[in-house]
C-alpha positions as CSV (number, residue, x, y, z in Angstrom):
1,M,80.7,63.0,93.2
2,Y,78.2,65.9,93.4
3,M,77.8,67.8,96.7
4,D,74.1,68.7,97.3
5,G,72.5,71.9,98.5
6,V,73.9,74.4,100.8
7,Q,75.9,71.8,102.5
8,G,77.9,71.5,99.4
9,T,78.8,75.2,99.2
10,L,78.7,77.4,102.3
11,K,79.5,74.6,104.8
12,D,82.1,72.8,102.6
13,R,85.5,73.0,104.1
14,W,87.0,72.0,100.7
15,L,85.6,75.1,99.1
16,I,86.5,77.4,101.9
17,A,90.2,76.1,101.8
18,L,90.4,76.2,98.0
19,C,89.0,79.8,98.0
20,G,91.5,80.8,100.6
21,S,94.3,79.5,98.4
22,R,93.0,81.4,95.4
23,T,93.0,84.7,97.4
24,L,96.7,84.2,98.4
25,M,97.8,83.0,94.9
26,Y,96.2,86.2,93.3
27,A,97.8,88.6,95.9
28,M,100.4,89.7,93.3
29,F,98.0,90.1,90.4
30,M,97.3,93.8,90.9
31,V,100.6,94.9,92.4
32,Y,101.8,96.4,89.0
33,A,98.5,98.3,88.4
34,A,98.7,99.6,92.0
35,S,102.3,100.9,91.5
36,L,101.7,102.2,87.9
37,P,101.7,106.0,88.6
38,V,105.0,105.6,90.4
39,L,106.6,103.2,87.9
40,M,105.7,105.4,85.0
41,R,107.8,108.2,86.6
42,E,110.6,106.2,88.0
43,W,111.0,103.9,84.9
44,D,110.3,106.9,82.4
45,M,107.5,104.9,80.7
46,S,104.9,106.3,78.3
47,A,101.3,105.3,78.7
48,A,101.6,102.9,75.8
49,Q,104.7,101.3,77.3
50,A,103.0,101.0,80.7
51,G,100.1,99.1,78.9
52,T,102.5,96.7,77.3
53,V,103.6,95.3,80.7
54,S,99.9,94.6,81.4
55,G,99.4,93.4,77.9
56,A,102.4,90.9,78.1
57,F,101.0,89.6,81.4
58,M,97.6,89.1,80.0
59,L,98.9,87.3,76.8
60,A,101.0,85.0,78.9
61,Y,98.0,84.4,81.2
62,A,95.9,83.6,78.2
63,A,98.4,81.2,76.9
64,S,98.6,79.4,80.3
65,L,94.7,79.3,80.5
66,V,94.7,77.5,77.1
67,A,97.4,75.1,77.8
68,S,96.1,74.3,81.4
69,A,92.5,73.7,80.0
70,W,93.8,71.4,77.3
71,L,96.0,69.5,79.6
72,A,93.3,69.2,82.3
73,E,90.9,67.7,79.9
74,R,93.5,64.9,79.1
75,F,95.5,64.5,82.4
76,G,93.0,65.6,85.0
77,A,92.2,68.9,86.6
78,R,93.6,68.2,90.0
79,N,97.0,67.4,88.8
80,V,97.3,70.4,86.4
81,F,96.0,72.7,89.1
82,M,98.7,71.6,91.6
83,W,101.5,71.8,89.0
84,S,100.5,75.3,88.2
85,A,100.1,76.4,91.8
86,W,103.7,75.4,92.9
87,S,105.1,77.0,89.7
88,S,103.2,80.2,90.4
89,G,104.7,80.5,93.9
90,I,108.2,80.2,92.5
91,T,107.8,82.7,89.6
92,S,106.0,85.3,91.8
93,I,108.9,85.2,94.2
94,A,111.2,85.9,91.2
95,F,109.1,88.7,90.1
96,G,109.0,90.3,93.5
97,L,112.8,90.1,93.9
98,L,114.1,91.0,90.5
99,A,111.6,93.2,88.6
100,R,113.3,96.6,88.8
101,D,113.1,98.1,85.3
102,Y,110.7,98.1,82.3
103,V,112.4,95.2,80.5
104,C,112.7,92.9,83.5
105,A,109.1,93.7,84.4
106,V,107.8,92.7,81.0
107,L,109.7,89.4,81.1
108,L,109.1,88.4,84.7
109,Y,105.5,89.5,84.9
110,A,104.8,87.5,81.8
111,L,106.6,84.5,83.4
112,A,104.5,84.7,86.6
113,A,101.4,84.9,84.4
114,V,102.3,81.7,82.5
115,T,102.2,79.7,85.8
116,Q,99.4,81.5,87.6
117,G,96.9,81.2,84.7
118,G,97.2,77.4,84.9
119,T,95.0,77.3,88.1
120,Y,91.9,78.9,86.6
121,A,90.4,76.5,84.2
122,P,91.3,73.3,86.2
123,A,89.6,75.0,89.3
124,L,86.4,75.5,87.1
125,M,86.5,71.9,86.0
126,L,87.0,70.7,89.6
127,F,83.9,72.7,90.6
128,A,81.9,71.3,87.7
129,D,82.7,67.8,88.8
130,R,81.9,68.6,92.5
131,Y,78.6,70.6,92.5
132,P,75.3,70.1,90.8
133,T,73.8,72.9,88.8
134,S,71.3,73.8,91.5
135,V,74.1,75.3,93.6
136,R,76.9,75.5,91.1
137,G,76.4,79.2,90.4
138,R,76.8,80.0,94.1
139,A,79.9,77.8,94.3
140,V,81.6,79.2,91.3
141,G,80.6,82.7,92.6
142,M,82.5,82.0,95.8
143,L,85.6,80.9,93.8
144,I,85.6,84.0,91.7
145,A,84.8,86.2,94.8
146,S,87.9,84.8,96.5
147,T,89.9,85.8,93.4
148,S,88.5,89.4,93.7
149,I,89.6,89.4,97.4
150,G,93.0,88.4,96.2
151,Y,93.1,91.4,93.9
152,A,91.9,93.7,96.8
153,L,94.5,92.2,99.1
154,S,97.2,92.9,96.4
155,L,96.0,96.5,96.0
156,L,95.8,97.1,99.8
157,V,99.2,95.7,100.6
158,A,100.8,97.5,97.7
159,G,99.1,100.7,98.5
160,V,100.4,100.6,102.1
161,L,103.9,99.5,101.2
162,L,104.3,102.1,98.4
163,G,104.3,104.7,101.0
164,I,106.7,102.7,103.3
165,G,109.4,101.4,101.0
166,G,108.4,102.2,97.4
167,Y,107.3,99.8,94.7
168,Q,110.3,97.5,95.6
169,L,108.9,96.5,99.0
170,A,105.5,96.2,97.4
171,F,106.8,93.8,94.8
172,V,108.6,91.7,97.3
173,V,105.7,91.1,99.8
174,C,103.1,90.6,97.2
175,G,105.3,88.2,95.3
176,A,105.8,86.0,98.3
177,L,102.1,85.4,99.1
178,P,101.2,83.0,96.2
179,M,103.6,80.3,97.6
180,L,101.4,80.3,100.8
181,G,98.5,79.8,98.4
182,A,100.2,76.8,96.9
183,V,100.6,75.2,100.2
184,L,97.0,75.7,101.2
185,S,95.9,74.3,97.8
186,A,97.9,71.1,98.3
187,M,96.1,70.7,101.7
188,A,92.6,71.4,100.2
189,L,93.1,68.9,97.3
190,R,94.9,66.2,99.3
191,D,92.0,63.7,99.1
192,T,90.4,65.0,95.8
193,P,90.6,62.4,93.0
194,N,92.2,63.3,89.7
195,V,89.3,62.7,87.2
196,I,89.7,62.2,83.4
197,H,86.3,62.2,81.6
198,A,86.1,59.6,78.9
199,R,84.8,60.4,75.4
200,S,84.0,58.4,72.4
201,R,86.7,57.3,70.0
202,G,87.4,59.8,67.3
203,E,85.1,62.4,68.9
204,S,86.3,65.9,68.3
205,S,86.0,68.4,71.1
206,L,86.5,71.4,68.8
207,R,83.6,70.1,66.5
208,A,81.4,69.6,69.5
209,M,82.2,73.1,70.8
210,L,81.5,74.8,67.5
211,G,78.2,73.0,67.1
212,N,77.0,74.2,70.4
213,R,75.4,77.6,69.7
214,D,75.0,78.8,73.3
215,G,78.5,77.7,74.0
216,V,79.8,79.9,71.2
217,R,77.7,82.8,72.3
218,L,78.9,82.5,75.8
219,I,82.6,82.4,74.6
220,I,82.1,85.6,72.5
221,G,80.2,87.3,75.3
222,Y,83.1,86.4,77.6
223,T,85.6,88.0,75.1
224,G,83.7,91.3,75.3
225,H,83.5,91.0,79.2
226,S,87.3,90.4,79.3
227,W,88.1,93.4,77.1
228,E,86.1,95.6,79.3
229,L,87.0,94.2,82.7
230,L,90.7,93.7,82.3
231,G,91.3,97.0,80.8
232,M,89.3,98.7,83.6
233,W,91.3,96.8,86.3
234,Q,94.6,97.9,84.9
235,W,93.7,101.6,84.4
236,L,91.2,102.4,87.2
237,P,93.9,103.0,89.8
238,A,95.7,105.5,87.5
239,F,92.4,107.1,86.8
240,L,91.6,107.7,90.4
241,A,95.1,108.9,90.9
242,A,94.7,111.3,88.1
243,S,91.5,112.7,89.7
244,L,93.5,113.1,93.0
245,A,96.4,114.8,91.1
246,L,93.9,117.3,89.6
247,A,92.9,118.2,93.1
248,G,96.5,118.8,94.0
249,D,97.7,115.6,95.6
250,S,101.3,114.4,95.1
251,A,102.0,111.5,92.7
252,G,103.0,109.1,95.4
253,E,100.0,110.0,97.7
254,A,97.6,109.8,94.7
255,A,99.0,106.4,93.7
256,A,98.6,105.0,97.2
257,L,95.1,106.4,97.7
258,G,94.0,105.3,94.2
259,A,95.2,101.7,94.9
260,G,93.3,101.7,98.2
261,F,90.0,102.8,96.7
262,T,90.4,100.4,93.8
263,A,90.9,97.7,96.4
264,A,87.5,98.6,97.9
265,M,86.1,98.2,94.3
266,H,87.5,94.6,94.2
267,I,85.9,93.9,97.6
268,C,82.7,95.1,96.0
269,G,83.3,92.9,93.1
270,S,83.8,90.0,95.5
271,F,80.4,90.6,97.0
272,A,79.0,90.7,93.3
273,S,80.5,87.4,92.5
274,S,79.2,85.7,95.6
275,T,75.8,87.1,95.2
276,M,75.2,87.1,91.4
277,G,76.2,83.5,90.9
278,G,73.6,82.5,93.5
279,L,71.0,84.8,92.0
280,S,71.5,83.1,88.6
281,D,70.8,79.8,90.3
282,R,67.2,81.3,91.0
283,L,66.5,83.8,88.2
284,G,68.4,82.0,85.4
285,R,71.8,82.6,83.7
286,R,70.5,84.7,80.8
287,T,68.5,87.2,82.8
288,V,71.4,88.0,85.1
289,L,74.0,88.2,82.3
290,L,72.0,90.6,80.3
291,A,71.3,93.0,83.1
292,L,75.0,93.1,84.4
293,A,76.5,93.4,80.8
294,A,74.3,96.4,79.9
295,L,75.1,98.2,83.1
296,G,78.8,97.5,82.8
297,A,78.7,99.0,79.3
298,A,76.9,102.0,80.6
299,F,79.6,102.6,83.2
300,S,82.5,102.2,80.7
301,L,80.9,104.8,78.3
302,G,80.3,107.4,81.0
303,L,82.8,107.2,83.8
304,G,85.9,108.7,82.1
305,W,84.2,111.9,81.3
306,L,83.8,112.6,85.1
307,V,87.5,112.7,86.1
308,A,87.2,116.2,87.4
309,M,84.2,115.5,89.5
310,P,84.4,115.2,93.4
311,F,86.6,112.2,94.3
312,W,83.9,110.8,96.6
313,L,81.5,110.7,93.7
314,L,84.1,108.8,91.6
315,V,84.7,106.4,94.4
316,L,80.9,105.5,94.6
317,L,80.8,105.1,90.8
318,S,83.9,103.0,90.7
319,L,82.3,100.7,93.3
320,G,79.2,100.3,91.1
321,Y,81.4,99.8,88.2
322,G,83.3,97.0,90.0
323,F,80.1,95.4,91.1
324,V,78.6,95.0,87.7
325,S,81.7,94.3,85.7
326,V,82.7,91.4,87.9
327,G,79.3,90.2,88.7
328,D,78.8,88.4,85.4
329,S,82.0,86.4,85.7
330,P,80.7,83.5,87.8
331,V,77.6,83.4,85.7
332,L,79.4,83.2,82.4
333,S,81.7,80.5,83.7
334,T,78.8,78.5,85.3
335,A,76.6,78.8,82.1
336,L,79.5,77.4,80.0
337,T,80.0,74.4,82.3
338,E,76.3,73.6,81.8
339,A,76.3,74.3,78.1
340,M,79.3,72.1,77.3
341,P,79.6,68.3,78.1
342,S,82.3,67.6,80.7
343,A,84.5,65.7,78.2
344,H,84.8,68.7,76.0
345,L,84.8,71.5,78.7
346,G,88.5,71.9,78.6
347,T,88.5,72.7,74.9
348,A,85.7,75.3,75.4
349,L,87.6,76.9,78.3
350,A,90.8,76.9,76.2
351,T,89.1,78.7,73.3
352,R,87.4,81.1,75.6
353,S,90.8,81.9,77.1
354,I,92.4,82.6,73.8
355,L,89.7,85.0,72.8
356,G,88.9,86.5,76.2
357,F,92.3,87.1,77.6
358,G,93.7,87.9,74.2
359,G,91.2,90.7,74.1
360,G,92.0,91.5,77.7
361,A,95.8,91.8,76.8
362,M,95.0,94.3,74.0
363,S,92.5,96.6,75.9
364,P,95.1,98.1,78.3
365,V,97.3,98.9,75.3
366,V,94.5,100.5,73.3
367,F,93.4,102.4,76.5
368,G,97.0,103.7,76.8
369,M,97.2,104.6,73.1
370,V,94.0,106.7,73.4
371,L,95.4,108.5,76.5
372,D,98.6,109.3,74.5
373,A,96.8,110.4,71.4
374,T,94.6,112.8,73.4
375,A,97.1,113.9,76.1
376,T,97.2,117.5,74.9
377,G,93.4,117.9,75.3
378,P,91.2,118.3,78.4
379,A,91.6,115.5,80.9
380,Q,87.8,114.8,80.8
381,V,88.0,114.1,77.0
382,S,91.2,112.0,77.4
383,W,89.8,109.7,80.1
384,G,86.3,109.7,78.6
385,L,87.5,108.4,75.2
386,A,89.9,105.9,76.8
387,F,87.1,104.4,79.0
388,A,84.7,104.5,76.1
389,S,87.1,102.1,74.2
390,L,86.3,99.5,77.0
391,G,82.7,100.1,76.5
392,V,82.8,98.3,73.1
393,G,83.5,95.1,75.0
394,G,80.5,95.7,77.2
395,L,78.2,96.2,74.2
396,V,79.4,92.9,72.6
397,A,78.7,91.0,76.0
398,T,75.3,92.5,76.1
399,W,74.4,91.6,72.5
400,F,75.4,88.0,73.0
401,A,73.7,87.7,76.3
402,A,70.5,88.7,74.7
403,R,70.9,86.0,72.0
404,L,71.3,83.1,74.5
405,G,68.7,80.3,74.0
406,M,66.2,79.6,76.7
407,H,67.9,76.3,77.8
408,S,71.1,78.4,78.6
409,H,69.3,79.8,81.7
410,S,67.3,76.8,82.9
411,G,70.0,75.4,85.0
412,E,69.9,72.1,83.1
413,H,73.2,70.3,83.2
414,R,74.4,68.5,80.1
415,S,76.8,65.7,80.7
């Protein structure tokens, strides 16, 4: 079942098609973040309320990740992936057409997340079955890179359409693209078998996971990574818009430009995923994880204090922030597929999702609460403290990367 060498990654049409489908399915993921400065004004939302929409999405996404990982372990990754892909196309269209106020946005964005999240864990399980550890980091890196391209596509399309037809047009167009992704997924997986890995009678996946020290460390490290990354994704467009507003740009222009530059950050993150996964195949998972986590924490602790600096400098720093924050995603995922036996991988991914995306759901809310609490002070202090709240996650990720055992970065696969 394994695909060997470079032929199994860069020249694999299956991989290219599945990555293309991921890009389209995630083309609505960032449309709310891109529109946030405009929505806060038109819907009369506080920063904390704005954070709850993102929080509801992440909580629903986390629930979907948990359920889909559990189902894929028992009913096969391919089937669960396709069920989720078709459902995601339908709910994304509903969000694009109907989300026109705060209450509807909370409900419909969460509904879209419930279906969209169901493609993530099954995709990782499909990759674990298809690729050996010698190239798995590169393959998973390409998968996550395609997701980052989807985020960038979402931001770019939304940024352009915000200036043409407002958030309504941005929502409709970005909401329609996931259905195209579902069609491409069906084509890519047409001949892929639906594999269900056997396990011993009475064997507990939860006990096997908790007894795996590196598996637990990777799950906790992923939680810190998610707290930092998902909070940054939701608030960075508003941060860049705030910087432009301080320089005198209008709210609409600032939102569109902020979205565009954040899209560039996701392109940079896509490059990070595609390169760091392959780098970890050569240098080892632990080495790459430790370096990227430490750099991400440094960016989180320092970026917000620079909101009044020249915009070009903030753009460069944001690109670096995006690179290191996303770069460890494929390495964390690949390392977990190697640390956990295939029969128990779904349970490990489900647990990781509960903790990781649960934290990711809370961090935008905490970020917004810090902004509200410090709103009367200087912008540098307000944004500095808000981003520092994300740095806590980066420090957690760094600590647990440093504690990984030697076998966690040897590339040895356990089946």
